[in-house]
N, C-alpha and C positions, 0 to 999 in steps of 0.2 A: 504494500500500500504506500501511497505518497506520504512523505513526512511533512505534515501540515501543508502549506502552500509554497513549498520550496521545490527545487529541482531534484531533490533526493527522494529515493524510494527505499523502504525498509521491509524486512521480512516480518511477518506477524505469526504469532503462535496461536494454536487452537486450544483454549483452556478446557475444552471438553475431553481432550486427550491427556490431561495433566493429573492423572490419579496419583502419580509418584513424581512430585516435583523435587529437583535437586539442582545444585549449582555445578555447572559444567565449566571448569576452568579451561578456557580456550587458549590457543597459542598467544593471542594478544594479552589475555589476562596474565599469563605467565611472564610476559615481557614487563608488564606493569609492576608486578611483584619484584622482579629482578632490579628494576630501576629504583624502587623504594628501598630495597636492601642495600643497593650500591651507594646511594646518596641519602642516608638518613639524616635527621637534623643534627645528630652528634658528629657528623663527618666534617663539619665546617663548611659545607657547600653554601655559597652566599644566598641562594634562593630556596624558599620553602616550596614544597610540592603541593599541588592541588589536583585531586582526582575527581572526575565527573562520573556520576552514576545516574542513569535514568531512574526516576521514582517508580514505585510500584503502580501508581495510578496511570502513569504514562505507559509503562511496560505492559500493563494489563489491558490496554486498548486492543480488543480482539478483531478478528476478521469481520468484515461486514455481515451483519445479520445474526452473528453469534449472540450478541447481547439480548436478543429477543427470545432466545431459547435456553439461555444459561445464565445463572446468577454468579457474577464474578466475586461477590461478597463471600461466597462459600469457600473461596481459596485464600482469603486475605491472611488468615493465620499462618498458612504454609508459606506464603510469599514473604511475609515479614520475618519468619525464621531464616529464610535464605538470605535476605538482606542483612540480617544480623551477622550471619556467618561471613558474608563478603566483607562487611565493614570491619569485623574483628580481625580478619586475616590481613587486610590493608593496614590496620593499626599496628599489628605485630610486625609487619614488614617495614614500618617506619613512616607511614603517611601521617601528615599533620593536619591537612585540610581535606575534607570530602564535601563535594558539592552535589546535592540532590536536585535534579531538575524536576520541578513541580512536585515536591514530595509531601507526604503526609506521615513522615516517620519521626520517631523520637531519636534523640542523639545517643551516642555511646560515650560513656565517661572517658575523658582524656582527649577527645577529638574536637576540633573546631568544625562545626557543620554549617554549610552555606545552603540557603534556599534560593533557587533561581527560577524566574519565570520570564518569558520573552515572547516576541512577535505581536503582542497586544497590550493595551492598558490593563492594569490590575483594578478590578472593581473595588469600590470603597469598602464593601463588606469583606471581601477576600483579603484586602490589604490589612484590615484590622485584625483578622484572624491570623494571617501569616506573621505579622509583627508581634503578636502576643505569644508565639511559641517559646516555651522555656528550653534552655539548653542549646539554642541556635545562636551561633556567633555572628552571623551576618546574612545579608540579603543581596542578591544580584537582580537589578531591575533594568529592563530594556527601556531606556529613555529616548530611543530613536523612534520606534513604533508605539511606544507607550508614553506619549507626551503628557497625558493627564495624570500619569503616575507621579510625575514630578510635583504636581500640585499637592498630591496626597502626602508625599514626603515632607513638603514644606509646611504642612499643617500639623505634622507630628511624626517623630521617629523615635524608636526606643533608645533610651540612654545607654551608652556603652557598647552598642552594637556597631558592626562594620557595615558600610553601604558600598557595595561594588557598583560604581556608577557606569552603566552601559551607554556611553556617549559615542563610541566608535562603532559604526554600523558593520556588523558581521555578516549581513545578508547581501551586500552589493559590492561593487568594485570601484566606487567613487571615493575620491580623497575627502577626508574629513575637513570641515571648516573648524580649524583649531581655535580660532578666537571665540566663536560661539560656544564650543565645547568647554573651553577654559572658563568662560563666564558662568556657564551652568555649574561647573564644579565649585567655583568660588561662592556661588549663591547658596550652596548647601552647608557651608561651614558652621553657621550659627545653629542650624537645626541638628546636624549630624555630629559635628565635632571636628576640629581641625585634623586630628590624627586618625579619624575613623573613615575617611573617604579613600576609596581605592579606585583608581582609574581602570575601566574595563571595556571590553567590547560588548555589544548589545546581546550577542549570542555566540555560539561556536563559530570559528572561522572556517569550518568545513564547507560552508556554502559559497565561498569565494575561491578565486584562483590562488596559486601559491606565491609567485614572486614576479614582479614586473621586470626584474633583471633578465629573465629568460626571454622577454619579448623584444626581439631584435628587429622585427618587421613592422612594428606598430608606428603609425604616424607620431612624430615627436610631440606635436601640440596635444593631440588626444591622449597620448601616454602621460603627459603632465597632469591630466585631470583624474588619473586613476590611482587606486591603491589596492593592491592584492594583499594576501594574508601577511607577507613579510613586511610590507609597508604599513599595514594597520598596526602591527606590533610596534613599529617605530613611532607611529602616531600616539599610541598609548604611552610609550616611554617618554615622548616629548611633552605630553600633557602632564604626566606625573612629575617630571622635573620642573616644569613651569609652575605647577601648583606648590612646589616646595621652594620656589624662588630662584630656580636655575634655568630660566627660560632661554632656549636656543633661538636667538633672534634671527639668525640666518635661515633656520628651518621654518620658522613662522613666516618670514618674509617670502620665502619660496612658495609656501602653501597659499598665502594670500594672493600672490601673483598668478598662480594656477587657477584659482577661483575667479579672479578678475578676467583672465583670458577666456575661460569657459563661458562666463556670463555674457560677454560682449562679442564672442566669436560669431561671424556670419555663417559659420558651418553649423551652428546650433539653431539659429533662428531663421525661419522661412516665413515671411509675411503672408505670402499667398496661401500656404498651408494653414496658417493660423486663422486667416479670414474664412477659408472654406470650412474649417472645423467649427468656428464660431457661428456660422450660418446654419448649422445643424439643429440648433435649438428651436423648439416650437413645433417639431414634427416627429412622429414616431417611425416614419419611413417604412410603413407597411406597403406591400404591393397594391396596385390600384384595384385589382379584382380579387375575389376570394379564391380559395384553392380549387373549388369545383369548376369555376369558370375557366381558370388557367389550365386545369387538367384536360378539359374538353378541347381547348385550343391547341394544346400540345399534342394530344392524341390525333387530332385532325391533320396536323402537320407531319408528325413522325410516323403515324400508322403502325404503332407497336402493338404486339399481342397483349392480351389481358394481363399476363404475368411476364413482363419482359426480363431478359437476363443481361447482366453486366458483371464487371468485377470492380473491386475497390479502386484499382488504378495501377499499382506498382507490380512489375514482373521481376523475377529474380535477376540480380546483377551477376552475369556470367564472368568467368575468369578473363575472357577476352575483353569484355566491356570494362572491367576494372583496370585492365592493362592500358586500354585506350585513355581512360580518365587520368591515370598516373602520367602517361607520356604527354598528354596535353597540358596538364598542370606543370610538368617539368619543362615544357616548351620543346619537347623532342619531336612533336608532330605539329603541323600547321593547323590553323582553325578550319581550313577547307577539308583537310583529311579527317579532322575530328567530326565535322558535320556529316561527312560522307559515311563514317562508321556509325554514327547515330541514326542516320537515315536507313541504313541497311538493317539495323537492329529493330527500328520501328516497323519496317516492312515485314520482318519475320513475325513480329508480335501480331500485327494486323492480320496476316494470312492465317496464323494459327487460330485466332478468334473466329475468323470466317469459316474455317474448317470445322470448328466446334459449334457453329451456328449460333454464336452470341449475338444478341440483338443490338446492344449499345456497346460500342468498342472503346477501348482505351489505348493510348500509345505506349503504355508500359513504363513511362518515366525513366528512360535509359540515360538521360542527360545528367551531366555532373551538376549537382545542386549548388548554385551560387546565389546567395541572398544579398540584397543590396544594402547591407549595413556594414559597419566596421567589424572585422573579424580578427580576433586575436588567436594565436596559434598554439600556445603551450598548455592552455587549460583544457583538460578533458574531464568533464564531470558527468556523473550518472543522471539521466533524465527519465529513463524508463527502464523496465526490467531488462530488456534485451539489447540495449545499445548505450554507447557513451557518445557524447557530442562535445563540440566546442561552441558554446552558445554565442551567436553574434551579439554585438553591443549596439543598442540604439543610443546614439550620443546627441541627437538633435531632432528637429522636426522631421517627420517621415514624409518623403515625397517619392513620386514615381516618374522619373524623367522620360522613360520609354517603356514600351511593352516588354514583358519578361517571358511570357509563355506562348504568345500568339504564333510566332514563327513555326515552332515545332508542332503545335496543335493543327495549324493549317496544313503543314506538311503531311501529318498523319491523316487528316480528313481527305486529302487529295488521293490517298491510296485506296479508298473504299467508298462505296455508295451508301453504306450504313452510317447511322449517326455516330460521330466521334465525341466522346465525353472528355472534358478537361477537368482535372482535379486541382483545386487551390486550397491552401491552408487558410482557415478563417482567422479574423483579427484577434479574437480572444485567445485562441491557441498560440498564435505567434507571440502575443503579449506575455503569456504564462511560460513560454519556452525560451524566451530571449532574455538578455540582461538589459533592463530598461533604465531610463533616466530616473534620477531622484529629485529633479528640479521641476517636475511637471506631474500633476495627478495621473494615476494609471488610466483613469477613464478618458482623459484627453489624448494620451498617447494611443489608446485603443481606437478612438475615433479617427485619428490621423491614419493609422494602419488600415482601417475600414475604408477610408476614402481612396487610398492607393489601390486596394483590392477592387473597389467599385470601378475605377478607371480600367483596370485589367479586364474585368467582366464585360464592360461595355465594348472594349476593343475585340475581345473574343467573339462577342455576338455579331459585331460588324463583319467579321471574317467568316461567318457562317457556322460558328460553334454554338449550338443552341441547347446542348446538354452540359451544364456546368455544375460540378460537385464541389461544394464549399465545406470543408471538414472542420468541425469544432471538437476535436478529440479531447481537448483540455479545458473545456468550458467550466467544469466543476473544480478544477485544480486551483482556481483563483479564489474560491470561496473563503471568506474570513472565518476565523475559528468560532466566533459566537453567532448563533442562529439569528440573533436580533440585528446583526449587521449584514446579513447575507442578502436581504431583499434589495438593498441599494446596489450591490455589486451585480446581481442578476439583471436589474433594470438596465444599467448602462451596457452590460455585456450583450444582452439580447438585442438591444438597440443597435449596437455596433454591427452585429451580424446582419440585421435587416438593412443597414446602410449599404452593404456590399452588393445587394441584388435588387434594390428598390426601383431601379430605373430601366430594367430590361422589359422587353415585350412579354405579353401573356404567353406567347408560344415558346419562350425560353425557360 
């Protein structure tokens, strides 16, 4: 299942098969214990270690549908015993801090326990409960996506507790505004205490790339706007030093210059796109006629059977096709040779479908996928169960200077008398699968992507492609954690999808 609304997916366990629960110390767990034992507090190592464990409430989130047929509360005693065993062994190995993500656990004597929550604001009632826990040494709050949590901290924070202030965003790849973050940290001194503030990331850095130093092909200006995991650690360190009076003026100056560059760069702002997006207000962009009327018009034009056949779109990438992609990317073959190879592959796929008597054909998507955003090369992160990707970066307003799929779709249509279908990825799925801006609301970026896809749909229609499949495979992946906040997301997400196809004829 997806880890909340991030690009990561996690394995889930089935509690119905948990009659005998036990702690299985994996290879990584053994590494953790070896590290603890090698650098215990008594070794004189300058840094204390902090180990993160998912809480039982998070770990117990079962596969979809299980909660309706199985009571997780029946396992709570067994699960807590296992957590006690894990914590005890970490303590014996020399761990000094243990962080429970979203925990409901009591502490073990002699250990400093942290409670962390992230991705959303902490509700006032939950904040009061969390901060009243006895035996807890500190709390980690996401103040990037939990801006209202800052107000709660300022109204009251338990005396003597540590506050790990999550001001450096662990979810994206953009450089932190150090001045704003430092002001936030300073504002907490009276309420939290001068020595009890700890500079932190908003969440784990596993959601971002590793190190900008590896990015040798990125545009220099865009690169200056970014911060991967290594750079975010540097930001945390710079903020911590500045908070203690050792501000690195050169580092802060460079950071301010990068933010100014990004704010005023013509590569970020496109007035035509912004005007087009602003004009979307006041309409829900539904098709002019209802489904029944459109279906009748489409049937009259296409003459399909009652139950027509088609495929999703992609055919397997053969070894020869992968070789052609590699050679073209390495500039070992010309664009003409590349197009010739793609044409031959499309022709094979078309003939195969005709032999199988498929009603609506696809071109098989043999072409090398090039998306018109800034693409960085070293970050490979999991996005779905079966594949890893290098998510493109949206760094400015989204525009479509020219058609992207029309040429090959028209090529494929010229090879057959049957309807040729074109597949496009929907705006919401692109939004949820790409690395997006943090200086513009998600909804506005999604509307910009939708307008670009709308232009593509209209061009496809003009070239005779009247069956267009717009995939929204990741519509639900952007849902916010709280159900009370999901309606707003679904409203603009569905609206964005409607924008993509609102202007086509009833026959399309």
